[in-house]
N, C-alpha and C positions, 0 to 999 in steps of 0.2 A: 585580614585574612580570617573569616568565620571558623576555616576547616580546623584550626589548631587549637586557637586560645583567644579569650578576649582581649589579650595584650595584644595579640596580631589586629585585632578587629578594630582597634580604636588607635594604632600605631602604626598604620601602613607605610606612611612616608618614611619612618624610623627604619621599618625593617625591608624598606626598597635598597636598603645599604648603607645610605649616609649616615646613620646611628653607628653602623659598624666602623665606617671608616673616618669617623670622628674620633672614636676612642684612643686612648693615649697611645697604647700597645707599646708600652715601654720595656717590656720584657727583654732581658740581656740576651735571648735568642734570636729575636726580630732583628736580624740585622741591617733591613732595609730602614731609614728614617721615616716613619710614616708621617702624611700630611694630616694636618690637624682639621681642617674643614674642606670638603668638596661639594659642590652644590649639585643639585639634582642633576642638573643637564650636562654636568662633565664626569658623572660616575663611570669608572672602568672604560677610558678612551684610549689606554695605551698601555704598554708593561708597566710602567710605574703605578698607574693607578689600580690595575689588577693585583700588583702586589700588593699594594695597601689594604684594596679589599680585602684579600687573601689572609693577611696579617690580622685583619678585624675580626675575622673569623676563630682563627687561632685563639685572639682574644677572648672571645664567647666560650669558648671550650675551657679557658683557665679562669672562668669566672667562678666566685664563691658559689653561686647556685649551681655547678656542673663539676668541675674537676678542681674546682679551688679551696674545698676543704667542709664547706657545712652544708651542702646540698644535694646533690645526688650521692657522694660518696656517705653523709652522714645517714642517710635512709637506710644504706646498706651496711654501714657500720652496726647501726642501734638494731637492724631485723636480723643482723647473724646471730646475734646471741651472747657475743662475748664483749660487749660494751656496756655501759650504764650512762644513763642520762642523769645529768646533776644541774642543768638550767632550770629556768622558769617558763620556758614555753612548752605549753603542753602538747603541741601538735608534734613536736619531736618525740616525745615519750610513747606516742601511741606505734612507734615503729618497734620499739621494746614487746609490747603486749599484742602488737599484731591486731590493733583497733582501729587503723587509720579509716578515716571516711573520705568522701568525694571532696568535701569542703577543707580538706587539709591544706594550710598555707603552704609547706614545703612542698607537696607534692605539686600546686599550682605552680609555684616559682621556677621548678626542676622543669615541670613539661614544658613551661614558656622558654625558658632559657634553651633547653635542647632545642626546639623548635625553632629559634631563632638562630642556631647554628644551621640547620639546615637550609632556612632561607638565604643565610649568607652564602653558602656553599653553591645553592642553586642559583644565585645571582652570578658569582663567580663563572660558573660552568658555563652558562648561559652565555653571558656577554664576552668571555676570553674566545669561546668558540667564533664569536662573530666580527673581532677585529682582525682587520687587514694586516699583510705581511709588512706594512710601511711601519705600523705602531708597536709591532711585537714580532720576535723572531719565533721559529719552528721550536726552538728549544726553550724558549721562556714560556710558549703556550704549553707545551707537555708538562713542565714541571708545574706550573701554577695549576693546570686543570688538574694534573695526577695529585696534588696536594688537596684540592677540594673535593677531589671523588672520595678521596680515603677520608677526610672530616666529615662529610655527607655518610658515609658508612659507620663511622664510630657512632656518630649521633642516633641514627636508626637502629644499630645494633643495642644499644643502651635503652632507648624507646622500647623496644620489641622484647628484652628481658625482664624490664619493669614492668612495663602495662601489656604486654601480650597482643592482642590486637589493636593496631593503628594505622591510621591514613598515611600513605605514601604517597607524596607529592614531589615531582620532581622538575618542576620549573619553578621560575620565581613568582611571588606574589605581589601584585600590584594594587589589587583591588579586593575588597573584602568577599566578593561572592566569586572570585577567579574560579574556586573550584567547588562549587558547590555540586553536590551528586557525587563527590568521591567518598566511597565507604571504607571502612577499614579494613585492611589486609590483615589475614592472618599472622602468627607469630612466624609460622613455617616461611611464609611468602614475603614477610619482612627480611628475614634470615636470608632468604635468596637474592634479593634485591641489595642486600649489604655485600654477598658475595658478589654480585654482577659489579657493583661500584669498585669491589677491591681487585677484581681483575681488569677492569679499565685502568686503574691506577697502576696497578704492576706494569703495565704495557707503556705507562707514558713516564715513570720516574726512572732514576739513573741508581744503579746499585751501590752508590756510595755510603758511607759511614756519616750519620748526623744524628747525634741523641738528641736533638731538639726540634728537628725537624723531619718531615715526613718521605722517605724514600723506598725504594723496592723491600730494602731490610725490613722495615717497619710493616709493610704490607705481609710479608711471610709470617712475621710474628702474629699477626692479626687473623690470618687465615688460619694458622695454626689453632686459635682459639676459637674462629667459627668453628671449623669442622668438627672439632670435640663439641661443643655445643649441638651440633646437627647430628652427632654421633656417626659422622663419616671418619672412623679411625684411622684408616690408611692415609689418608690424605692429612689430618693432623699429625700423624706420624712423618711423612714428608716434609712438611713445612718446617715443624719443630727442628727436624735432622738439618734444614738448612742454617739456621742460627747456632745450634750447638756444633756444627762443624766450623763456624767463621772464627777465625783466630782473632777477631776483633771483639768477641764477647767471650767471658769468662767466669766463673763463681768466685770471687775474690771474698776476703775475710770479711766479717760482718762488721767488724770496727772499721775496715776502709770504707766500707758500702755506706756505713751510718754518717761517716764525716766527709765523705766527697760528694762530689755534683758531676755529672757525666762521667762514671766510672763506668768500668769495663762489664759490669754487671749490666748496666742500663741499657736498652735498646731503644726505648724511647721515653723521655720524660719532659713533663711542662716546667719550664725554667721560671722563676720568678726572682723579682729585684726588690730592692726597698723601695724603689718607687713605685713598682707595681708588684703589690703584695699577696702573698697567700694568706688564705683564713686557717691554714691549718694549725699554726701555733696558737693562735688564740682561741680557735674553736674547741681544742682538746683541753682538758685539765690539764694545764701548764704549770711548770715550777713554781712555787709560791703563791697561786692562785688556783681557784675552780673556776671553770667557765661554763663549758657546755656539756660535753661528753668525755668519758675517760672508760681505761682499760677496767674490767671487772674482774673479781676475784679468781674465777675460774680461768681466765685467761692468764693473770698473774701467776697462778700455780703451775700453769701449764709451762709457761715459759722459764719458771725458775728449776723445774724439774731438770735435772742434768740428763734424763733418759729421753726428754722430749722436746725441752728449749735448749740446752747447750748454749752456744753463744748469743743467740737469740735473747736470753735473759737480758740483755745490753738493751732491749727495746722498752722495757719500763723498770721503773723503781718505786720501791714503796715508800711512800711518806706519810703513812699512818701516824697518828698521834694516840695516847690514851684518850683525848676528846674526839677526835676525827677517825674512826673506823674504816679499814678498805680504802685508802687513799693512794690510789697509784696513778704513777705519772708516766706518760707515754714519750718515747725519747727518740724517736723516728723523725719527727718534726720538730725539731729541738732548738731551730735559730730562732730567736727573739726578735731577729731583724726583718722576720717574715719572709723571707727568701728561702723559703725550704721547697725542694722540688716535689712536683708530684709523680709518681711511679705509674706509667701507663702499660708498658710492656718492659720486662726484664728477664734474662736469661734463665734464672732459677724456673720462671712460668714455663718456660721453653722444656726444661728437664721435665717437669711435674705433667705438662701435656702430653710429652712422648711416651712419658712411663704410663699413663693411664692409658691412652690408645693402644699402646702395644698389649696391654692386659685385656683390653674390650674388643680389640679388633677379632673378625671372623677366626683366624688361626691365630691364637694369642702368643706372644713371644714373653713369656714369663720371666725367663732370665734377663731379658734385654730391660722389662719393667723394672725388676728389682735393681738393675744396675745404674738406671736413672735414677729411681729413688734414692740410692744410696749415695749419688753423687751429692745431692742437695744435702742429705743426713750429714756426710763426711764434712762438707763444708761448713755445717752448722756445730760440729764435733758432738754429734749424738751417737749412740750404738746405731751400727747398721742393721738393716732387716735382712733375715735369713730363709723366712718362711716360703714354700714353693707353692702356698695354697693360693688359688686364684681369688677367692674372696676376700682372704686375709690379705692379699696384695692390694687390692682395690679399696678396701678399709684402711691401710697404712697409707695410701697416697691421699686420699680423703683426709687422714690426720695429719698428714705433712703438710698439706696445702693450708690447715688451719692455722698451723705453728709459723709456717715460713711467711704467710701474709697476713700475721695478727693484726696488722695496723693498715691495712691496705683492703679495699672494698672488694674481695672476693667470697668471701663465707657463705653470705645468704645466698648468693646467685650459684653458686656450687651447689647447695643444698637443695635449693631449687631444680637445677636441671638434674639432678640424679635422682629426684622424686623422694629424698632424705628429710627434707624439712619438717614432715610430721614425727617420724621417729627421733631425731637428733633433738629439736624445737619444742615438739609437743604442739607444732601448729598442725593439728588434724584436719581443718577444713581447707583444703587445698586451694579453695577460691581467694584464699587470701595469701596465695603464692606470688599472685601478682597485684599490683596497685589499683586502687579505682581510678578512672578516668575524672580528671578536676571537674567538679561541678558547674564552673563558669564555662567552661566550654562544652558542655551538653546543654546548657541554655542556650548558647549562642549558635550551636551547630545544630541543624536538625538532622544531618546524616551521621553524628555520631551514637553509638549505641554504648552503654555502660557494661562494663565486665561483670561477670556472671557472680553474686553474691552480694552485691553493694547496691 
């Protein structure tokens, strides 16, 4: 598939989905036992193979290049200004200085992996729709398709906020030239496609609680975030309220959150096991050794300050010595067994989404915004916010998101979407607020146009 990447171009058979189905997919949340090998001729022929294919897409979302620790998330951690690079691979270090180029290895790997998710989801959506009622029930068809629409929407959302203008393809790829002539859509257009997919998923999925698989509740959390990015604040408030009002979710203590899996804080988290390991523990500077990246001094100071960090000081500890200064270790991904979850949506984000939406909507609800902000502050045991000034409230929400998601990949994208990356991080060239299209893909696909400034 020249449309997306040289990886697609030379591995079409793999991306026709058999490679996804051959993945072990042993995460403990994948409750269907996946088959180890399925031939091309038998891909997605019934409910069982459709479920296996879907689990293969989940598995790619969990990969280290995407949400597994040192790929997409790493780019966001380092670009956001609060973390430092201590590894030897220079292409990671360019995210701190915002000097990344189109031949950056990390960007190439991440782009390729996310588009693998897109193509896998496209295969599931396309094939499941064509299965007859003898091989799949209506309930199974809706559930599998709904999850696939959600995973495709997640992939395109992450592509759009990282790269801006990207090509949108909604059918599976079987040959390198399948989608020749397809141009890039604008970021706004991609976000609209994301919303369309989420709305389809919303109508297909049940409203059950599952913190490791996609349901209507997961869709609501994602819609709240997406509407915030789009500046549609009334809608963002509406969807965030659905989760905040749901008794299945609550702001639990930081000690409970850090030490738990699938807690009531979590709306949707990717679960790992000792057989299907996360890269987070090893990728971060971990207790006893320094690996790739770690919390920076400013972030440590922020979280240790009782006025801003409170109980969130438990996220980082100081392991500095006279010989090694500013050696800080994160403790969110603390399990040396590498079965740390990745948090995609949690209830604290919904409070802060609603707070920002209430402050920014056409008729602001500043009291409501402060109440939501203070709910998160109170959980963290930091002093509540009392100003009634709109600008001050908005800045306080930005600051609270920095502390609350200190070790989650929000900061960079928050500063970009609000136009604050220049003022806060000194990235005055707005062209650097989105990443360059990988060079290999530009060379392979005549339809791709490089982002401005690269």
